MARTI-147428 format. One record per residue: x, y, z of N, C-alpha, C in turn; residue in three letters. Coordinates in pm, whole numbers, plus 50000, padded with zeros to 5 digits. Layout:
// residues N
XYZXYZXYZALA
...
***
This chain:
// residues 193
499814828850977498874824251008497754832450872MET
496674823950873495954826550757494984830150812ILE
494124843550759492964847950750491994842750668ASN
491004832150685490074825050618489024837550567TYR
488484836750449487174850250470486064846450536PRO
485594854350600484264848150679483494862850743THR
482454863950804481784877750792482764881250937LYS
482714870951010483084877251178484564876651145LYS
485154887051228486344891151231487724883951312LYS
489064881651279489514876051343490364886051468PRO
490794878351560491184877151660492204886451603ALA
492274898251681494254908551668494854904451741VAL
496204900151675497494899151751497614910851781GLN
498384904651938498944918851995499834927551927SER
499664941851951500384948651843502424944951885ILE
502604945852026503944940252023504484928051975SER
503284918851958504044906651844504174910851672SER
503694920651679503824921551494504704935951499THR
504554943751580505964952451551506724955251458SER
507684942051515508944939051405508504936551291ASN
507614933651198506834929451088506234943551017GLN
506134955751110505614965651085505554969350904ARG
504294969850862504504969050705505054962350612GLY
504894949850712505704932350593504094933050542MET
503124927650642502234923350620501294927150506ASN
500634939650545500524948650445500764943950282LEU
502354945150324502974948350099503464930350073GLU
503034923050207502524908550169501334902550094LYS
500484908850126498804911550109498634917249975ASP
499374926149960499674932949819500324926549714LEU
501454922949742502024909149633501354900949620ASN
500694895849697499964882549661498754887149570ASP
498114898049619497244901149474497314905049397SER
498364910449370499014916249246499444903549230ASN
500064893449210500664884449167499114873349114THR
497864876449203496694868349109496274875849038PHE
496104892049035495514897748910496384898448802TYR
498014893648784498944892448710498194871448634LYS
498744871548722498334855948653496714853048639GLU
495664862548657494094865048626494414868548496THR
495074877148434495164890048329494544896148333GLY
494084903948478493144910148519494064928848533ARG
495424927548546495914940448577497874935448591ALA
498234943548550499874943748565500734953548713LEU
500424951348777500894958248884501864955548985ILE
503144959849004504484953549052504544965249187TYR
505734962649269506134962749389507334973749330LYS
507984988649362509104992549253510144987049392LYS
511454984849274512554981949357513064996549429PRO
513924996649509514045007049571515265008449509THR
515845017449483516835017649450518355022649546PRO
519455012849531520725012049596521375009049543VAL
522385021749601523785019949550525015013249623GLN
525625000349571526214993249678527494996549647ILE
528274997249805529145003749826530894996949888VAL
529974985449954531504974849984530624959750006ARG
531164945049932530594936449946531324923550050VAL
531304919150113532084909750212532264894950100ASP
532964889250068532954873550006533764872050115TYR
533054860350223533794851250313533914838850221PRO
533234834550115532884826150033532854828949865LYS
532604821749830532594828549705530994826349646ARG
530254812849692529364817949690527794823049821THR
528974831049923527954838050024528694851849997ALA
528404860049912528844870749911527564883450011ALA
528414890350087527324897150160527604913050125LYS
526464918350131526804932350116526944938050306ILE
527614945050287527774949850437528064968950394VAL
527224973950305527624987950288526764993950192GLU
525765000750220525365002950052524145016450113ALA
524035026349992523015037450002521855039649937TYR
520845042149941519895046549880520555059849780TYR
520305052749642520475066049577519515073249542LYS
518515077849509517465083049582516125082749654THR
515315091249644514475088849770513515079249637PRO
512785069649661512065063749633510445071449623SER
509925062449495508675074949505507375070049551THR
506975057049520505505048849617506075037449576THR
505255031449665505375014749628504935006749578ASP
504005010649461503795001049381503125013749274TYR
502965006049114503085013749016502544999948917ASN
501725002848768501764993648731500224999848594GLY
499614989548544498814990748449497224982848474ILE
496464990948502495134985048479493924995448377TYR
493534985148294492214992248234492945001648170ARG
494244996748103494815011147958495175023248109SER
495395024148187495505034548240496725033848362THR
497765045848349498475044248434497645041648620TYR
498805031648741497715034348838499565036748929ILE
499525037249045500355044149097499855045649265ASP
500405038849373499705041549505501375037749626PHE
500565040649709501735038449841500705035449897GLU
501295020950022501425011650149501275018050268ALA
500555016750337500955023450461500275013450583LYS
501305014150673500485007650825500305008350911GLU
499475012251046499585018251150499055009551251THR
499875009151364499065006951537498365016251569THR
497915027451548497615038151612495895036851608SER
495225033551644493705030951703492915048451638LYS
493705053751660492705067851637493215074351477THR
494575074451433494665084451337496145077151216SER
496015080951128497235076851074498375093451031PHE
499215092051062500645103951112500515103550927ALA
500925120350921501165121250763502965125350754PHE
503425120450870504885120050899505305105450808ARG
504595099850828505165086450749505145084350559ASN
504305096750512504885102350424505275109050352ILE
506375109750318507275125050247506665130850146HIS
507395139050144506895150550082506955148049919GLU
508235142649887508265140049781507605125949669HIS
507065124149778505445111249741504665118649744GLN
504225129549802503195135649739503085142549612ILE
504595149949641504465152849494504605147549384ALA
505075131249356504915123149303503055119249274HIS
502645117949373501265113749359500595122149285LEU
500385139849316500335145649269500035147049110ARG
501815149449080502555145548941501785132148838ALA
501275119848909500385108948853498905114348837VAL
497815122048942496675125348887497095137248783LYS
497865149948792497605156648665498175149748534GLN
498455140948524499035130848376497525122248355HIS
496865123448424495575114748428495825098148496GLY
496955095648584496705088248613496075080448753GLY
495535070548788495075066448910496365063849027ILE
496015074149163496885077749259495805080449395ALA
496475063149456496265065349599496865061149699PHE
496595062149859496745055149962496515046149978LEU
496965032150044496515019150076496695021950226VAL
496095026850347496095022250521495675013550567ILE
496755007650645495444992050710495935002750855ARG
494674999050938494824999051047495114987451161PHE
495534984051185496494971251227495914967851380ILE
495024974051419494194970651541493034968851534ALA
492194976651372490964973251370491154961251253TYR
492234953851222492414949351073491324949350944ASN
491684963350939490524968350839491684976150745GLU
491314973250619492344983650519491684991750394THR
492125001550402491555013450287492425019750232TYR
491675024350119492155027750002491795045550002LEU
492545052050013491915064949998492455079149885LEU
492165082549799492375086149688493765097949758ASP
494805103949660495755108249664495035119849688ALA
494265127149645493735142049659493845150049773GLU
492755138149858492475138249976493295141550041TYR
494905130150029495745134350123496975145950096ILE
496945147149963497585161249901496915173849946ILE
495465172049994494505186450038494545186650168ASN
494665175850280494585179750358496235177950451GLU
497075169750371498425169350467498705184050425GLU
498525195250408499025205850409497975211850560LYS
497135209050585496825217550676496485211050809GLN
496895202150827496815188750941498295181950973HIS
498555172551058499395163751101499135152451060LYS
497505145451110497615133151087495865138151028SER
495535123450956494095121950941493445113651087ILE
492415114551094491855104751202491095093451148SER
490925080051186490375069651167488815073151108TYR
488195075551195487095085351184487455088251012LYS
487735097050985487355104750854488725094850662LYS
489175086750738489195074750667488045068450658VAL
487425065450753485965056550683485485065450640GLN
485475075850633484505083150601484915089150391THR
486185090050400487095094650295487075082450229HIS
488065074050305487995061450213487625049450205GLY
487605040050168486855025850068487535015850142TYR
486605010750190487154994850279487634981250159LEU
488664978550178488854969550130488664956350192ILE
488174948450067487774936650130488684925650099ASP
488784917250204490114908450214488724892750130GLU
489454882350109489334872950077490494861950057SER
490384849550008491764843549983492644846749863TYR
491534847149762492104850249656491634856049587THR
491654873249481493364881449581493004885349734PRO
493834884149805493774891149930493474899649971ARG
493544911749891492394919949909492564925349730LEU
491104929249749490194928949583489884941249649LYS
491334953549608491454962149626490984972449465TYR
491674963649380491164964449232489664967049207LEU
488954961549296487334962649298486804975749360ASP
487734980849384487574997349463487995002149375VAL
488874998249311489595007149181488335009449120VAL
487444997849044486374999448973485595006849007ASP
485045004849095483655014549172484505030449160ALA
485255033149255485645048249262486375053949157VAL
487315050649017487445056948949487185052448800TYR
486255042948788485545038048649483985037848666PHE
483575040648807482455045648844480975028648811LYS
482275015248819481135007048859480824998048976GLU
480124990348969479344987149058479574972749139ASP
481114971049134481964957749172482244961649287SER
481914969349392482604971249516482094966949571TYR
481954958849680481264951949744480384940349739GLY
480934934749634480584920549569481674910349647LYS
***
């Protein structure tokens, strides 16, 4: 399905039809956006591979090897990292089917510790949260998550709207999240244009 940029919101798919792809639509949109940013020379931001230890491989044919047993080597940190405007950038991307909140149980403690360390070293760290029911994607600074997750089990949709920044969608890039980064972290007025 292609959502063309319009003022009108596209019809929302039923949650049951998208639940088996949960997290994949946002990831695809971010990957497509990052490819566009790389090709236009704006930024180098990549999806981090998950470190996996392969234990057993089945070779039914030489050309059809199949991994049948593997384990995560170490807990992964966050989903994306790279460089933008001579600054290190690192973020986690999450989708939720909830209409009312985003549960902090979806972010692991080691990921929050990693985002905290990125901020301490002068990098840009944030969360990209998509509310599937509203077809809205927000950038939320890691500092807000670091402070809130100690006190609450979730963050309400209203708080995300208030403390986060709605990311515009377009044909290219699919998610214009670097415009939000420009406005929030570099204090430029490209956001919303």
